[in-house]
C-alpha positions in Angstrom: -24.1 24.6 2.2 -25.1 24.1 -1.4 -22.2 23.4 -3.7 -22.1 24.4 -7.4 -22.0 21.1 -9.3 -19.0 22.4 -11.4 -17.0 22.4 -8.1 -17.9 18.9 -6.9 -14.5 17.4 -7.6 -12.8 19.8 -5.1 -14.4 17.9 -2.3 -13.0 14.6 -3.6 -9.5 15.5 -2.2 -6.8 14.8 -1.5 -6.1 12.7 -4.6 -2.9 10.9 -5.4 -0.8 12.8 -8.0 1.2 11.0 -10.7 3.6 12.0 -13.4 2.7 10.4 -16.7 5.8 10.1 -19.0 5.4 9.7 -22.7 7.6 10.0 -25.8 6.8 11.6 -29.1 7.2 9.6 -32.3 10.4 11.7 -32.9 11.8 10.6 -29.5 11.3 13.7 -27.4 10.3 12.8 -23.8 7.3 14.4 -22.0 6.0 14.3 -18.5 2.9 15.9 -16.9 1.2 15.6 -13.5 -2.3 14.3 -13.2 -4.5 13.8 -10.1 -7.6 12.5 -11.8 -6.2 8.9 -11.6 -7.4 5.5 -10.4 -6.9 1.8 -10.5 -9.5 0.2 -12.7 -8.9 -3.6 -12.7 -6.7 -6.1 -11.0 -7.0 -8.8 -13.7 -6.0 -7.5 -16.2 -4.0 -4.8 -14.3 -5.5 -1.5 -15.5 -4.9 2.1 -14.4 -6.7 5.2 -15.7 -6.2 8.9 -15.7 -8.3 11.7 -17.2 -6.8 14.5 -19.3 -7.6 17.4 -21.5 -7.9 15.7 -24.9 -5.6 18.3 -26.4 -2.8 17.7 -23.9 0.7 16.7 -25.4 0.5 13.6 -23.2 -2.6 12.4 -24.9 -1.2 13.3 -28.3 1.9 11.1 -27.7 -0.2 8.2 -26.3 -2.5 8.3 -29.3 0.6 8.0 -31.6 2.8 5.5 -29.6 0.1 3.7 -27.5 2.5 3.6 -24.5 3.1 5.6 -21.3 4.5 5.3 -17.8 2.7 6.3 -14.6 5.4 7.5 -12.2 4.6 8.0 -8.5 6.3 11.1 -7.1 7.1 11.7 -3.5 7.7 14.8 -1.3 11.2 15.5 -2.6 10.3 16.4 -6.1 7.3 18.7 -5.7 9.0 21.7 -7.2 10.2 19.7 -10.2 6.7 18.1 -10.6 5.3 21.6 -10.7 7.6 22.6 -13.5 6.2 19.7 -15.6 2.7 21.2 -15.4 3.9 24.3 -17.4 2.8 24.6 -21.0 5.9 24.1 -23.0 5.7 23.9 -26.8 5.3 20.5 -28.3 8.7 18.9 -28.7 10.2 20.4 -25.5 11.0 17.9 -22.8 9.4 18.7 -19.5 11.6 16.1 -17.9 14.7 18.0 -19.0 13.3 21.4 -18.1 12.4 20.2 -14.6 15.9 18.7 -14.0 14.5 15.2 -13.6 16.3 12.0 -14.7 15.1 9.6 -17.4 15.6 6.0 -16.7 15.0 3.3 -19.4 11.8 1.4 -19.0 11.9 -2.4 -19.3 8.9 -3.0 -21.6 7.8 0.4 -23.2 9.6 3.2 -25.0 8.7 6.1 -22.7 11.2 6.5 -19.9 10.6 6.1 -16.2 11.4 9.1 -14.0 14.2 8.0 -11.7 13.3 10.4 -8.8 9.9 8.7 -8.4 9.2 6.0 -5.9 7.2 3.7 -8.2 6.6 3.2 -12.0 3.9 1.5 -13.9 4.8 0.8 -17.5 1.6 0.8 -19.6 0.2 0.1 -23.0 -2.9 1.8 -24.1 -5.9 -0.4 -23.4 -8.7 2.0 -24.2 -9.6 5.7 -24.4 -13.0 7.1 -23.9 -14.3 10.7 -24.1 -15.8 11.6 -20.7 -17.3 15.1 -20.8 -14.5 17.7 -21.2 -11.8 15.1 -20.5 -10.5 11.9 -22.2 -10.3 8.9 -20.0 -7.0 7.0 -20.8 -6.9 3.4 -19.6 -3.5 1.6 -19.6 -2.7 -2.0 -19.1 0.2 -2.3 -16.7 2.8 -4.5 -18.3 5.6 -3.8 -15.8 5.6 -2.4 -12.3 8.3 -1.4 -9.9 8.5 0.2 -6.5 11.4 1.5 -4.3 12.4 -1.3 -1.9 12.3 1.1 1.0 8.6 1.8 0.4 7.3 -1.7 0.0 8.0 -4.4 2.6 6.4 -7.7 3.4 3.7 -7.1 0.8 2.7 -3.7 2.3 3.1 -0.2 0.9 4.7 2.0 3.6 3.0 5.4 3.3 5.1 6.9 6.0 8.3 5.9 4.3 7.1 6.7 0.7 5.5 10.0 1.4 3.6 10.2 -1.9 2.2 13.6 -2.9 -1.6 14.0 -2.6 -3.2 16.9 -4.5 -5.7 19.1 -2.8 -6.2 21.6 -5.6 -4.3 24.3 -7.4 -0.8 24.6 -5.8 -1.8 22.8 -2.6 -0.6 19.3 -1.8 -0.5 17.2 1.4 1.4 14.2 2.6 -0.1 11.1 4.3 -0.5 11.7 8.0 -1.9 9.5 10.7 -2.8 5.9 9.9 -6.2 4.7 11.0 -7.5 1.1 11.0 -11.1 0.0 10.8 -12.0 -2.7 13.3 
């Protein structure tokens, strides 16, 4: 079947979904879900996500140069979905979704307490990429729920991170396979 090139990314699924939290210069928190996300480098530790350049998340990052990548799990899907709504600038999606802000250790934007992992970031670089802006952050602090990370391994079955298929559809990790 021939696939319209404008739909190529739909086949690259499922993708991990994250909640990026930021804060405005006036101190109002913001959070939005993104599934165009990837690790970029181990040394230095870099993570990237792609966003509409006019998104409030990008607006805040351009002004404060900081953000937190939060890893949501199964239990907060409905709250995550509220964060994707288009609220006026200056309205906290974290508050509207009923999520809990937790102080970060090295950046001003809050961590989202209900998430299973948090990567505190400082803006490393931003690059226009077609109709999106690629935002690359240097991870300056990282934390993960003890129940999800044991003996140096990430326990997918315990963590149950959300994976985005497209639109309103998400899946959870299923069967683990090993290459031999």
